[in-house]
C-alpha positions in Angstrom: -6.6 -9.4 2.8 -4.8 -9.2 -0.5 -1.5 -8.4 -2.2 -1.1 -5.2 -4.1 1.7 -4.3 -6.6 2.8 -0.7 -5.8 5.1 -0.5 -8.9 2.8 1.7 -10.9 2.3 4.1 -8.0 6.0 4.3 -7.3 6.8 4.9 -11.0 4.7 8.1 -10.8 7.3 9.7 -8.5 6.9 12.8 -6.4 8.7 13.9 -3.2 6.9 11.6 -0.8 6.9 8.6 -3.2 10.6 8.8 -4.2 11.9 7.2 -1.0 9.6 4.2 -1.5 11.7 3.2 -4.5 14.4 2.0 -2.1 13.4 -1.6 -1.0 14.8 -1.1 2.5 12.8 2.0 3.0 9.6 0.5 1.4 9.8 -2.3 4.0 9.6 0.2 6.8 5.8 0.4 6.3 3.6 0.3 9.3 -0.1 0.7 9.9 -1.5 3.9 11.4 -5.2 3.9 11.9 -5.4 1.1 9.4 -3.5 2.9 6.7 -0.2 1.6 5.3 2.2 4.5 6.3 5.9 5.2 5.8 8.2 7.2 8.1 8.0 10.3 5.8 4.2 10.5 6.3 3.1 9.0 3.0 0.1 6.8 3.5 -2.4 4.9 1.4 -6.1 5.3 2.2 -7.4 1.9 3.2 -10.7 2.4 1.3 -8.7 3.2 -1.9 -6.5 0.1 -1.4 -9.6 -2.1 -0.8 -11.2 -0.9 -4.0 -8.0 -1.4 -6.0 -7.6 -5.0 -4.7 -11.3 -5.7 -5.3 -11.1 -4.4 -8.9 -8.0 -6.5 -9.6 -9.7 -9.6 -8.2 -6.9 -9.8 -5.6 -9.0 -9.3 -2.5 -9.3 -12.4 -0.4 -11.5 -13.0 2.6 -10.6 -15.1 5.6 -12.6 -18.3 6.0 -15.5 -18.1 8.4 -14.7 -19.6 11.8 
C-alpha cells in the first residue's frame, strides 16, 4: 500500500493523460487486473507503481496478522 502523487505524470500531457487533469475524471479510477485504470483505457503498470512508491520511501506494508 502507498500513496503516489500523479502530478508530475499528469503535467506531461498527452491524449490519454489530458482527461486525468479533471479531478472528477481522475476519481473515476478503477482496478483492472491490479492496474489503476481510467475509462479512456489509460492505465498504470502495477510493477512500475510499486517501484516508484518504493524508491520514494512511500511504500507501506500491512502489519502481519
